[in-house]
N, C-alpha and C positions, 0 to 999 in steps of 0.2 A: 699672349695666349687668352684664353677663354674659360671662365668658370662662373656657372649659374648665370645670372644676367647681365654679368660684367665683362667687358673686355679691356684687359689690363695692360698698361705700358708702364715700363720704368725708364724715366726721362733723364736725361743730364742737360746742362746748358751752359753755355758761356757768357751770355748775357742775359738780362731780363726782358729786353725787348724782342729777342729772337725767340724766346720762349713764348711770350705773350703771342707773338704772330703766328708760330706753330700750332698753338692750341686753338685759336682763331681759324686758321686756314682749314684744320681737321674738324671743325664743328663743334669744339667743345664750346659751351656757354659760360663765357666768363666775361663781367663787366669790362667797359673800356677804361683803361687807364690802369690796369692790373700791375704794370712793371714795377712801380716802387713797392707793392707788398712782395714781388716775386725776389726782387733784388738782394735782400739781405741773405736769402736761402742761397742763392747761386753764389754770391761772393764766399759763404762759407763752405761751398763745396757739396751742398745737400744733393740728393737724388730726389726726383719727384715720382711717386707713385700714383699713377693715374687710372682711374676706373671709370670708363665709359658704359652708361647704362643702355642695355636694349629695352625700350619699352614693351615690346611683345613678349618677354618673359618676366614682366614685373608681376607680382601678386598685389592685389589690392584687399585691405582689410579695413572695414568700417569707412569706405570712401577715401582711404588714404593709400598711398603707395608704400609696401612695406619692404624694404629693401633688406638682403640676406647680409649677416655679418660677415666681415672679411678679417682674416687673421694673417699677420706676416710677423717676421721678426728680424732683429738685427744686431749687432753688437755697436755700442758705443760708449765712450767715457763721460758723456754728458747724458744726465737723465732729464730730457726736457720734452716738451707736447708743443708743437707749432700751432698755435691759434689765430695768429694775424691772417692767415689765407682765408680763415671761415668768415672774416669781415666783408670779404669781396662781395658777397651776395647776400648780406645781412639786410634784411628789410625792418628790423626792430629789434627788441630783446632776444636775446637767445640764451639757453642754458647748456652747459657744459658738465656733463658728470664724468668723472674719472675715476676708474676703479682699479686699484693697485694691488696685486696679489705677489707677496713677497713673503720670502722665508724668514720668519721671526722678526719681522721690521715694519713698523708702520712709517707712513710717509706724509710731509706735507710741503707745502711749497716754499721756496727759498726767497723769491722776489715779488711776494705780495703778503699782506696781511692775513694771517690764520686766526680764525674763530671757530667754535664748535657750536653746533645747532643747540638751543636751549631743550635740556631734557629732563625728565621726571616730572612732568607737569600734570596737577590736577586738571581735568576738563569737564566740561557740562556734557550731559548725556546726549544732546543733540549732535555733538561731533560724530558720534558713531555714524549719521546718516549722511555727513558732508565732510568726511575725514580727509579726503584729497585738498578740497578747498581749506579747509583749516591748516592744514601741514603748508600749504603753498603761501598763506598769509603770514605764516610764523617765520619761513624761510625769507621772504620777502622782507619784513620787519627787520630780520636779522643782518640782512644786507643794507638796508635803508641807514641803520645804526651804526655800520662798519663799511663804508664806501671802499669798493674795489677789492673787499675781503674775499677769499675763498673757504667756505664752509665744509668743514669735517662733519659728516653725517653719520660715519660707521668706522670702527676700527676694532677688531675682533678675530680671534682664531677663527679661520675660514671653515674648518669642519665642525664648528659647535656653534650654538647661539642660546640665548636665554633673555626673553621667551623667544620662540621659535614661530616666526610666520609660515615657514618651511616651504619648500625643503632645503636642508642644508647641503653643502658641496660634497659630492663624493668621488671615487677614483675617477670616473668617467668624465666628470667637469673639470676636475685638475687636468687632466690630459688635454681636453679640448681647448681649455683656456691657455695652455703653453707650457705646462710643466714638464712637458717631455723635453723642452729644450734648455731646461735650467740645469745648471751643474748638479744641483739637488734634485733632480728631477722624480728620483725614485721615492722620495719621502712624501708620497701623496697623503692628504689626511692632516693630522695635527703638525703644527708648527708653522704653517702659513698663514699670514696675516692679512686680513680683506681690509684696505683703506678705500673708502668712498668719500672723494671731494667733490663739491659742487660749487660753480661759479655761474653768474648771471650777469650778462653785460649786453651793451648796444654798441652799434658801430662807430658812434661818437666816442666811446671809451678808448679806442685803439690800445688795446692791451698789448703788454710784451708776451711772448711766448711764456709758458709756465715752466719753471724750473723746480725740481723736486729735490728734496733732500730729505736724509734720515730724520725720524722724530722720536722722542721718548714716549713709551706707552702712557695711555691714558684710560681711565674707567669712569663709568657714569651710566645711569639709566638700567639700574638692576634691582630696583627695591631693597638695596642695603641699607641697614641702619647706621648711623654715625652717631659721634658723640651727642650724650644727652637724649638718646632715642629719638633723634631727628632723621629722617630719609634722606639720602644723599641728593643731592642737586647739581647741576653742572658738571664738567668734566674736571677730573684732578689727576695729576700724574701719579703713576704706579710703576710696578716692575712687570706688569703684564697688560695685555689690551683686552679690554672690556667695555666698549663705549657704544652706546646707541642711542637714537631718538626713541623716546618712550613716553606714551601719553595716556593717562589713566582715566577711566571713570569708576567712582566710587558710589555705592549705595550704603548708607548708614543703615544699621540695624534699628527697625521701628516698632519691634515686637516687644512684649513685656521681658524683663528681666527679672528672675526671682533669685539668684545667686546674690551672696553678701559681697563678693570681692569681683566682680566681672574684670576681664581683661580687655581693654579698649585699645583702639587704634591698631589692632592686627587683623589683616585683610586677606580673604581667601577669595575664592572662585564663585560663581553662580550656582545655585541649586540644582537639582537634577531637571526640574522644569525647564530650565534655561539654557541646558547644556548645548543645545543647537546652535546657540548664539555665542557660545563661548569662544575661548581662544584668541590669541593677539589676530589683530587684523592691520594689513600692510597697506601703506598709503601708495597707491599705482597710479599709473598714466598720468603723473603730475604735469605733464606737457601741456596736457590738452584740458585741465580744469578751468573753470570760470574764476578769474581772479578779480578781488576786488568787492567781493560780497562778504565775505566772511569778516566779522568784526571782534578782534581778538578779546578786548576787555570783558566782551559779553560771553566769551566761550572758555575762558580760563577761569579757573576755580582758585587760584593763587596769583599774587603778584610774580612777574618775570623781570626782575630788576635789569638783568643784563642787558635787555632790549627796550627798557623805560617803558613796560606794560603793565597797568594796575588793573586787577579784576574788579568787575562791575557787573550790576544787575543780579540775576538769580543765581548764576554760578557761584557769585562770591559768598553766598550763603554755606557753601560745602565746607567752609572753615578757613580759607585763604592759606593753608600751610600744606607741607607734604603729608603731616599726619595730623588729621584733624584733632584738636585739643578735646580732652574729657569733657563730657557734659554732665551737668547736674541733674538733668532729667533722667529717669529709669530707662528711657527710650534711647538705648545707646548701640555699641558694636558689640556682638558676641565675640567670643574667640573662634577665630577661624585660621586656618593654615594655607600660606601661600603654596600653590600647587604647579606654578608655571614652570617649565614651558607646556606642560599638558594643558587640555581644557579641562579646568578643575570643577568639580561638584563641592557645594557646601559641607563641611565636616561639623559634625557634633563637637561644641567646644567643651574642653575639659573643665572650665570654670561656669560655664552655662549651658544649659540646653539650647540648641537652635531649632527652630521651628521648620518644617519644611519649605515656608516661603521666604527664607533668609536669602538676603542677596549681598553679595561682596563683589558683585560683577566688577572686571577689571578689563579695560581696553587698552591694549598694548600695542605698540608698533615698533619692529624691528625690520630695516629695508630688505626687501627682496632685490637682490643686485644682479646688474647685468655688468660683466667684467671683461676688461681687456688686460691683457698680459703686454709688459714692458721688457726691456732688456734684461739679459741675466746678469 
């Protein structure tokens, strides 16, 4: 059948050589010697969903072919994603992003190492102009220190976010993404957990297909204060899912402080004069950013020990920790109140008065996701 720019076929086969010959004879572009990649699926009784693209119907965006998304569903006792077939045409490194939307459940992989993206990191002001490059470098470093690992970038109730680069999912999104075929499909909104998994590998890696398993909830990246007044870092287990990659630019108060007991280390948003640049900013189009230019030690304002990165340069002068330590100078931080997820304006501190040019600007990231629904 035909849908959009695709001609769709559902195929079965008895042997890999026969399927390879059929695809070649019908002008599907597959590399020679693909039979070894096809054989395990044929022996396992898999069917093949084949989408042939009609070039006359393809839309071009910024010089690249933008193919429409395809949705299909099936029932299976195994929650797995075949990725070895994608190696057949691989010309180098490729990124795989899997978004899993499931009722009250986070997922991770069962057959590879799982790590979480470093989160709640103070960064240099320059990151706001090259955020995509910074995040790609952070991700690449995480994979470098954890070879073969699959990185969890997000795990959250899909109907909420904090802070929100927006928009969050609504009824129509849940229906489009497949909630209508789930047993609990009427429970659109709260209760669905969005898990985003990210892998990067090359043809020489020859990975196994991803097998998913249920995972315990995790939290992190929320500006939550932990023991001894230290902001949370990394991911920790919890009884609910609130985890995201979050990166912050802080501007310490540089004006005079007239009060006797100022409250330091309490961060808010930018003043009214900067509201046009307020609010969280999402890292987008990461597949197309230039890699290799961002130097993490110069861009982070604190050490990131889980990936062996030490802050250096100007950024390190911001304090080197999640909450900069109190200074002896009167030029410090006024009391301000966290306003996320809204774009905040600086508030008057109840311990000190903040003048109009106070800056507690915060750059935050929570990923805008593209989701794929799996089995019920």
